[in-house]
VMD Tcl script that draws the C-alpha trace (Angstrom):
set ca {
  {138.21 70.84 114.97}
  {136.40 73.88 113.54}
  {132.72 74.47 114.21}
  {130.29 74.02 111.33}
  {129.05 77.55 110.47}
  {125.74 76.12 109.20}
  {125.00 74.48 112.55}
  {122.47 76.38 114.66}
  {123.67 77.49 118.04}
  {121.03 76.90 120.69}
  {119.67 80.12 122.18}
  {120.04 78.67 125.68}
  {118.95 75.72 127.77}
  {117.15 77.93 130.29}
  {113.69 79.26 129.29}
  {114.16 82.25 131.60}
  {117.48 83.22 130.01}
  {116.10 82.54 126.51}
  {113.11 84.82 127.17}
  {115.38 87.51 128.62}
  {117.55 87.40 125.46}
  {114.47 87.47 123.26}
  {113.03 90.39 125.23}
  {116.26 92.36 124.85}
  {116.24 91.78 121.09}
  {112.62 92.89 120.73}
  {112.95 95.90 123.03}
  {115.79 97.09 120.78}
  {113.53 96.89 117.71}
  {113.91 100.11 115.69}
  {110.13 100.73 115.77}
  {110.27 101.13 119.57}
  {106.78 99.63 119.80}
  {107.51 96.72 122.17}
  {106.99 96.85 125.92}
  {107.45 94.29 128.68}
  {104.95 93.91 131.51}
  {104.30 91.26 134.13}
  {102.10 89.41 131.61}
  {104.64 89.33 128.77}
  {105.66 91.20 125.63}
  {103.26 93.74 124.13}
  {103.14 95.65 120.86}
  {101.01 98.79 120.81}
  {99.41 97.64 124.06}
  {98.48 94.13 122.83}
  {100.05 90.98 124.28}
  {101.88 88.94 121.63}
  {104.29 86.67 123.55}
  {104.91 85.27 127.03}
  {106.54 82.29 128.74}
  {104.43 79.62 130.39}
  {105.80 76.43 131.92}
  {109.11 76.84 130.10}
  {107.57 77.34 126.64}
  {107.09 80.48 124.59}
  {103.43 81.24 123.87}
  {102.76 83.49 120.85}
  {99.72 84.86 119.01}
  {100.00 83.99 115.29}
  {97.67 83.98 112.29}
  {95.39 80.95 112.49}
  {96.79 79.35 109.31}
  {100.40 79.74 110.53}
  {99.50 78.38 113.96}
  {97.77 75.36 112.37}
  {100.82 74.74 110.16}
  {103.19 74.77 113.15}
  {100.90 72.49 115.17}
  {100.57 70.13 112.19}
  {104.37 69.88 111.94}
  {104.76 69.34 115.72}
  {106.73 72.59 116.06}
  {104.06 74.06 118.34}
  {101.11 72.98 120.45}
  {97.75 74.75 120.57}
  {96.97 76.82 123.67}
  {93.29 76.68 124.62}
  {93.20 80.03 126.40}
  {96.05 82.50 126.40}
  {96.49 85.40 128.81}
  {94.60 87.70 126.42}
  {92.11 87.46 123.58}
  {94.14 86.39 120.52}
  {94.17 88.27 117.25}
  {94.74 84.86 115.62}
  {95.55 81.75 117.66}
  {97.81 81.15 120.66}
  {100.43 78.41 120.28}
  {103.18 77.15 122.58}
  {106.74 76.49 121.35}
  {109.14 74.37 123.41}
  {112.33 74.69 121.32}
  {113.97 78.01 122.26}
  {115.89 77.95 118.95}
  {112.54 78.72 117.26}
  {111.58 81.52 119.66}
  {113.23 84.52 117.92}
  {111.67 83.81 114.53}
  {108.19 83.04 115.88}
  {108.18 85.92 118.36}
  {109.14 88.26 115.50}
  {106.23 86.87 113.46}
  {103.86 87.39 116.40}
  {105.19 90.93 116.93}
  {104.54 91.82 113.30}
  {101.14 90.09 113.19}
  {99.72 91.54 116.40}
  {101.25 94.96 115.79}
  {99.74 95.40 112.32}
  {96.99 98.01 112.26}
  {93.55 96.81 111.19}
  {92.77 97.41 107.53}
  {91.55 100.95 107.13}
  {93.20 102.11 110.35}
  {96.60 103.68 109.80}
  {97.46 101.10 107.13}
}
mol new
graphics top color blue
foreach p $ca { graphics top sphere $p radius 0.5 }
foreach p [lrange $ca 0 end-1] q [lrange $ca 1 end] { graphics top cylinder $p $q radius 0.2 }
display resetview
């Protein structure tokens, strides 16, 4: 029986392996602006994603974070590892990690209006 090409392939069942795969993807970003430290993934020196208790925690715009929480895709995080630019949320499903980490990377990495924009 052939596999359904529209069916999503899970990233992995292990949060550690999923984060390692995600990290590799982001470190190979053509902008070369992502770094990995003991606290998580950074863009231009600002933390935008990390793993906590098997979930990915990302900093997203407040409206996007509220939308994801409202749809039960994410849960709010009261206090992240760094001051958020928007709002920290936690995502359990590793299939959603690449898309939401990319959003966090873009959001946190954007220069402030009037500064290199």
